[in-house]
N, C-alpha and C positions, 0 to 999 in steps of 0.2 A: 541593524540586525533584525531579521524577521524570525519570530519564534513560532513553535508549533502551537496550534490552537485546537486541534482535535486529535484523537488517539491514533498513534502510529503514523502521523503525517510528516515524518522527518523528510521524506523525499519531496513532498509538496512545499514544505517550508524551505527546503533546499532550492527548489526551482524559483521560489520568490526571492531568495537571497541571490541566486545566480542572476536573475533578471535585474536586480537592483544595480548591478555593475554596468548594465546597459541603459540605465536611466528610467527603468520601468518600476513603478511603485505598486506592489500588490502583496498578497499574503496567501497562505495555504488555503484558507476557507474560501476566499474569493475565486481562486483558480478552480477549486473543486466545484463550486456552484456554477461558474460560467461554462465549464466544460460538461456539465451534467453528470458529474461523477456519481451522485447518489442513485442514478438510474442505470448504471453499468455493471454487468456481471460477465465473467468469462470462466473458461476451464483451461488452465495452463499447466503443462507438465504434471498432469495427474492430480491437480488441485483445483477446487472451486475458489475463485478469487473475486473480490469486490473492493470498492472504496480505496483506501490508501495502499492496498496491495497491488493495485493496477498502476505500475510505476515504470513502465518502459516508454520509449519514444512514441510508440503507437498511441498511447493514451495521452501523454503530455502534449503531443502535437495537435490534439483536439483543441487545446487552448492556445498553444503557441502560434498555430497557423493563422489565427484570427488577429494576431498582433504582429504579423509579418516576421515571425521567427520560426525556426524549425530546430529540432534536436537531432543530433547525430550521435551514434553510440559506437564504441570500438572496444572489443575484448582484447585486453592487454595481459600478457603473462607477467607474473610478479617480477621476474628478472629485468624486464624492459620498462617497468612502470615509471621509475624515477626519471629516466632519460626521456620518456614520452611526456611526462608532466612538465618537464623543464621547457619544452617547446610550446606549451600552452599558456594562455593568459589566465583563463578561468575554466573550471571543470567540476562536474559532480561525480563522486565515486563513493563506494561503500567501504568503510573501515570499521574495525572493532575499537570502539571508544573505551571499552572495558573488556575483560576476558570473555564475557558472554554476550555483550551488547553490541551488535553490529548495526550501524545505520548510515544514512547518507550524510556526507560532508561536502563542503565546497572548497576546492583548492583555489587559492587566491595568489599564488606566486611564492617566490623564495624571499625569506626575510632572515637576515643574520645567518645565512648559509643553511637555513632549515626550511622545510616545506610547511607553509602556513595554510591551515584549513579552518573554515568556519564550522562549528559544531551545531548542527541544526537540532534544537532541543526546546523543551518547555522553558518559559521565561524564568521560573522560580526554582528550577532544578539546580542542585548544587554541583554543577559542572561548568567548566570554563566555556566562554563563548568561542574562543579561538585556541587552537592547538598548534604549537610549533614542534615539528617532528624532524629528527635527523633522518637520513636515508635509511639507516638500520631500523630506527623506531617505526618508520612508516611501513617498511616491508614486514615487520613483525605483526602488523595490524591488518594485513590484507590476506585474502585467499590466494590460491595458486593462480587463478585467473580473475582479473578485475575488469568490470564494465566501467568505462569512462565515457561520460556524456558531456558534450559541448553544445553551445548554441550558435546558430548561423542565421544571418539575414536571409529572408526569402520573399517571394511575392505573396500577396494576400490570397488566401484560398477560402472558398466557401466550404465549410465543414458539413458533410452529410452524416447526420447522426442516426437517421432512421434505421439503416441496416444494423447498426450496433445495438439499438434499442430492441429490435426484433430478435436479434441474437441473444440479448440479455434475458428476454422472456423465455426463450427456448432453454437457456442455461438453467433458469429457475425451475422450469418443469422437470428437467433432468435431475436437478438437485433434490427436488421433492421426492422423486422416485427412489433415488439412491439412499436418501436418509431413511425412508420407510423400509427399504430392504435391509439396510444396515441394522436398524433398530429392532427388526423382527428376528434377528439371529443372536445367539450368545456369542459374544466377542471377548477375546482376551484383554487384559488390562493394557497390554502393549498396543494392540490394535485400536483400542478406544482412545488412548493417548495420542496416537498418530492421527486419528480421525478428527481430533480437535482442530488441527490446522488444515487438513486436506478436504474435509467434508463440512464441518460445522462452522468454522470461523467466518466464512463469507456471509453467513446469514445471522449467526448468533453473536457476533462481535462487530465486524466491520459493517454489516448491514444495519445493526442498531445505531452505530455511530453516524452512518449516512442519513438514516431517518431523522436523527436528531438535528442534522444540519438543515433539513427542510421542514422541520416542525411537524412531522407525521407521528404524533405521539401515540395514536391508537394502535397502529401496527407495531410500533416499537414496544409498547406495553406487553402485547402478546408474546413477542420474542423474548422479552426480559423474563417473563414467567418461565419459559422453557429453558432459557439460559441458566436461571437459578436452579432448576431441576437437574440440569445436566451437571453443573458444578458440584451439587450435592451428591449426585450418583457416582461421580468419578473419585470422590474423596477416599473411598474404600480401597481403591487400587486393586480391584479383583475382577474376575470375569463377570460380565453382565449381559443381560438382554435388555437393551435400553428402553424398549417400549413398555417395560414394566415400571419404569421410573419417570419417563418423559411423556408429556401429553402430545403425542405425535400428531393427533388430529388438529390440535390448536396450532402447532408449528406449521403444518401443511396449509391450514387456513390463512395464516399470516403470510406464508410464501405466495399463496394465490392472490392475496390482496396486494402484495408488493408487485406482482406481475401486472395486476390491473392498474396500479399506479404508474408503472412504466408505460403501459399501453396508452394511457391517457395523454402521454407526452409525445406520442408519435404523430 
């Protein structure tokens, strides 16, 4: 069992667990570093995303293609999920392991008539490593549509990361502009709460996590200062103009330094 070793890495720990069934010994951190995850940013479905939130085949294949595997994904409606899984040996999918906590698990087959899944988690969290779920229990834990991922053998591919790094720099520039604009206007508490995931998370949470993986403490320290300011500001749950509470200049300087860091790896 491979456990999570950095924040929100359930899908990366899941990939490590999935690969273990194919005789490949790795872990979430090793995957992240070998694919250059700390240097990747994107804008997906109206959200800025980085680090462990980059979790589709597009990103996983950056690592998998170098070890002659590829990931395939299929959207399956809830009613067809159980029949679909019964035809697979192993797969990764997202389920609700609690009422509010949804994350990646690894389906490993049928045991005692139930669906057996590995629960990708921190090692010392008080949750079971494995869940045995009846068909009804599984269906109660998934959304209307479920993305199911499997691994297939492929030919070796040379992964070209330069375009992705250039794109990441462009994304960071856009992020900086959008943050500056957002913070210059009074926003409702609802809008600010929403922005925590769509606008700020990529740099003030996952970005800090990624900088920690590569030991870039100076940039991370600047971001942590602003992160603390942000969390203190939103505690009041009231309309705010965030640039009265956040050091936006410090945040933009850190974003610029992060972009320079990425540029140095092109």
